[in-house]
N, C-alpha and C positions, 0 to 999 in steps of 0.2 A: 915613531913618533900623530896622534893625535888626525883624522883627515876631519877638514874642514867643514866635507859635505860627501854625500854617499855617491858609489854607481852609482853614474844615472842608468837607466833602465828606459822601455818602455812604459813601465805601470807608473814609476818615481819620479820621472822628469818634470812632466808638466804642472803638480805637486810643488814641484823643489821651484819650478821659477816664474812659481804666481808669490812662492812665498819672496825669491829673490828681487825677485823686479820690485818689490816694495819697498828694497833699502840699497838697492844701486839702476838709481835712474840717469846715468849719465846716457848723454845719445850723440858726445861728437864723438870718432875716431880717426885715427891717422898711418894709413896703408903707409911702409915707407918698401919701395923697392931699387936696385939699382937705378931707374930709370928715373926718378923723384921719387915723390909721395902725390898718396890719391888724400882728399878729407870728404869727411864721409857723412853726413846729416841723417842716424839714426829715428827711425819715425813712430813717437810712443805709441801711436792707435795699434800696433803689432807687437805688443810689448812679449809676445813668449819668447817672438824673433830677436829683440832688438836682448830681449834678458840673457838669450842664449852665447848673444855676439858678445854680448860685454861679460859672458861669466867665461866666454871661451876664451878671449882679448887678458884678462888676470890672471887666467889656468898657463896662460903665452904661448895655448897651443897655435896657433898661427904663426909664430917665428918658425925660421926656416924653413916655410912651406914654400910650395910656390905656383904661378898662376901653371894651371898642370894643362888647359886649355886653352890652345885661342884661335877661335873664327875672321880675323878681320870681314871691318862690318856687321858683325852681328855684336859677339859676348868677348869678350876677358873671363875662363870662372880659374876660381884656385883656393887653396888652402885644404889642398893637396901632398903627396909628394910618393915617390915609392923608397923614402927611405926609409928606413927600418923604426927609425927615432923615433918619425910623425904615428907611427900605425902602434910606436907600443902608448902613445899619450892616449890616440883614443882609448883603447884598450884597457887606462888607469881610470879615463871618465868614465866610459862606458857605454851601455849601445843600448842608442834611442834614436828616434823617430820624432821629430814636428809636424804634427799637425794641421794640416793648408789653412789658411787665414785671406784669402785670398779673394772678400767680400768689401773692403777698407774703402773702395774706388780709385788704389794705387795702379797704375799702368805701366807699361815694360817702356818708358819714353828714356830717349837716352842720355845715358847719364843713372841710372836707377840702377842697387844692387837690389839683388834676390837672390832666394834661397829654390835650391830644388825641395821643392819639401808638400808636396805630393804624390796619395802614388796611385801609379797610372804602370797600364803594363810594359811601357818601352824602357827595361834596362836604365838607358840615360836616364830616365828619370824621377826614377827614384830617393825617399828622403834621401838627407844626411844632411844633421846640424852642422856637420866641419866645413861647407864647403858653399859656396858664392857663388855668383857672380855678376858681374857688371854689365849692360846692356854698351858696348859703340855705337852701335850702329843708327848714324843718321834721320833722323825721323821713328828713332825706332821699333823697337820687336811685339808688336801687338798681336802677332800668332801666340804668346806668352798669357796676356791676359786670362785669368780664369786656373789658369794650370798652377804656377809658381806661387811662393809671395813677395812681394816687391817688401821690403821695408827699410827704404833709407832712399839715399840720393847726393853723389859728388858733389859738394861744394867748392870744392875745388881740384886741382886735377885731374879736369880732362884729356890733356893733353899729355897726360906722363900715361892715361890707358891709351890712347890711341897710338903712341911708340910701340906699347906692349901688344896690342892686335895687330901691326905690322912686322912684325916679329918670324921672322921663317917660320914655317913649322911644315914634319911630315905628312903625313895621308891622313896621321890618325890626331890632327889638327895638336899634337904635341908638338913643342916649339923644340927648332934644332937646338935651343944653347940651351939651358933652364933659364926659367924669369921670376930667380927667390922676391917671397916677400919676407924680407927681413926682420922686419916686426910692425905688430899694430902695437897703438893704443893709442888710448882716453886723453882724450884736448879737451879744452873746453872752449 
């Protein structure tokens, strides 16, 4: 069976998404969890990050990943899992980083979706196009401004974000009970 897209690398990802975003203009998505749904409006201004997210959704990448890091009154972070099938999906799609796109004026207000997308010395801030976080903190998390790329905002379902953020975690901020992203789909 012929692949519809190249295996993505740091060398070809930006050109791929530049072309991909011309034909794939969708900008509203729904995250389905066991706690309810979260609807997100993606920003056209951060086109590479929007195109990347839409591409991964269309590949089914996020299905059965998890909100694997939860910090109540800060963020919920998703798009990963310790399931080997998720690692296999990443390997199939490719290994690449997206450059930061932090100069669009978007701030880490409550309800924004952001991607760790700048290469910073701290290991937990390394870029990953497969992961994202939603700011849950009242008043926002503005110390993150300029370090991570905000590429959308929650338009419905902040109550679900708050419920997820309230789940008990271990000392490593992993939820004691897995919080699955059952699917992410494009909506109108």
